[in-house]
N, C-alpha and C positions, 0 to 999 in steps of 0.2 A: 577753558582756564581763566583762574581771575586774574585780574589787572593786577599788578605788583609795586609798591612805591617805596621811595625812601624819605622819611620825612625828618627834617631837622629841627632843632630849637639849638637855643644856647643859654647858661646859667653864670652866675656869679662865682659860684664855687665847685668846686670837684664833687663833693659831699652830695649837692644839689642836683647833678649831674647822673651822678651814680645811682641817685635816689631814683628819680625820674625813669631810668633804664630800667632798673630792677622791678619797679612797680609796672611798668606796661607791660614787661613779659611776663612775670608773674599773671597778669591778668588776663593774657593771649592777646593782648591790644597790638604786640610785636613779636616777631620772631627771636630779635634780638635789637641789641641798643649798645652801638660803639662810642665810648665817653674817648676824644681825645682834647688836648691842650695841655698846659694853657695856650691858647693864642689871644695877640693883641688887638685890640678893635677901638674904631674911630666912628663917632657916632655922633648925631645931632640929638640932644635934649632939650628940651625947652628953650630953644634958641642959642645953644649954648654948644659949641664944638667940645665934646668929651672924649677920653682916651682910658681905657679901663682892659683888666684881663677876664677873658671868659672861657668855658668848656662848651664844646661842642656835641648835642649826643645827634647821632645818624640812627634812624630806626628803620628799619627794615619791615615791612607791612604789606599787604593786601589792598585794594581800594575798598573794598569793602568793609574793613577796619579801618580806614583814616580818618573817618569824623569821629569814632570814639577815641581811637587814639590821640587826636588832639583837643577833644574834650578832656580827658584824662589829663592830658599836657599843662593845657590853662587851668585846670584846677588844681594840681599839684605842684603849679611852678611859681619860685620865690618873687618873679616880675609881674607889675599888675598888667601890663600888657606886651607878653612874650612874643618871642617871633616863632612862628609856627609855618614852615614852610615844606611843600611836597612835590616831589618829582616821580614822573613816571620811570621805571625800568622798562626800558625799550627793549632790552636781549637780555639773556641769561641762562646758565647751563638749566636745562629742563629738570636736573635732580634738585639742584639749589633751589630753582622757585616753587617746586613742589614741597619741597622744607617748609618754605614760609609758609604754606597754603595750610599746611599739617599744623604748623606751630602755632596759627593764629586763629584754630576751630574754636 
């Protein structure tokens, strides 16, 4: 069975988050993309502490699709250097994990 992952990114607008989610699923890079937010974020940029609002996208994918998904996110993202982090799914219902595998073929 393939390894399964959750890949996260954040964007500056709900529309860009929705667009990333939809385009990744349409290309079978992710089985799903969930958009949540807005969330308030505090971050350091060019030596300054900044605050803003962002939307997060949580993608479900397989380990063998992770790199292609990351490349897609980076190439379609409004940020110059977007956050793209991945976590392994250690456990899950077999039927759900099988769906992720089928949806990302």
